[in-house]
Every structure is written in C-alpha cells, then in structure tokens.
C-alpha positions, 0 to 999 in steps of 0.5 A: 491486469487483474486487481480488485476494482472495489478495493482500488475505489476504496483506496482512492476515496480514502486518499481523496478524504485525507486530501493526499495528491496521488497518481495511479500506475499499473505495476507489479501486475496491479495498481499502485498509488503514488504519492510525491512520485513515490510508491505509497500504497496499492493493490495486487490481485485482491491484496492491499500492498502497503509501503510502511516504515521498516522500523515498524515492520515486524510489529505490523506483520502481527496485525489481522491479515497482514503478511510479508510481500513476497511476490518475488519469493523474498520478502521485501522489508517495509512492504506488507501484503494485507488480505481482505480480512485485514481490510474489510472494514473501512476503519481498517483500510483507512488505518493501512492507508494512513501508515503508508501516508505516514512513512511516505515523506520518509521513503526513498524515491525510486524516480531517476532525476534527469 
C-alpha cells in the first residue's frame, strides 16, 4: 500500500495538536483517519483526501491544489483531493484538516450498528 509517509506524520501531528481522538485505517489504497468512527481525512498516494461539508464543496474546489475525488471515475461530492501544492505549508494542511474536523460531527457514519 503506497502512500506518502511524511504526509501521514504531518496529519497525525495536526490531529494530535487539535486533541482530536482518531484511529488510522488502511482503505482506498491509502490511509484514512477516522474520528468518531467516521472517515474524516486521509491520504491516497501523495494526495490529501478531505471529507468536507458538501454545502462548501464547490467553493473549496477553487482553492490551490484542490480537485474532485474521482478515483471511481465519478466525483464524490463532499470529498476532495488536495495535491502537494495545496498542502506544502503547515498552515495549509492545518486548514484542510480543520475543515474536515468541522464537518465530522455532521457527517453520516457508514459503520453499521449491531
């Protein structure tokens, strides 16, 4: 499973700094950070995968390095890939992680309840 280890370390540090309890899971051929048992943010290859508020989706696509998450060949509204140019600065990465954390309480969990 190939993903950017440095980016993984950077995301972990931001989540720790924000005191967000998280769990790492391997999925989508990359690494995903779960917050409250919901996919919050992750890495696919060397791109950040951000789960953001679908109501803010179109506006966020205009930010540097942002593009639709389309690994299934169909864009998934509320999921954005951010290339290295959009997260090379720590402040930029922190902003994206915060957007994901802000949406997380509103996000639906895909976890099946027993």
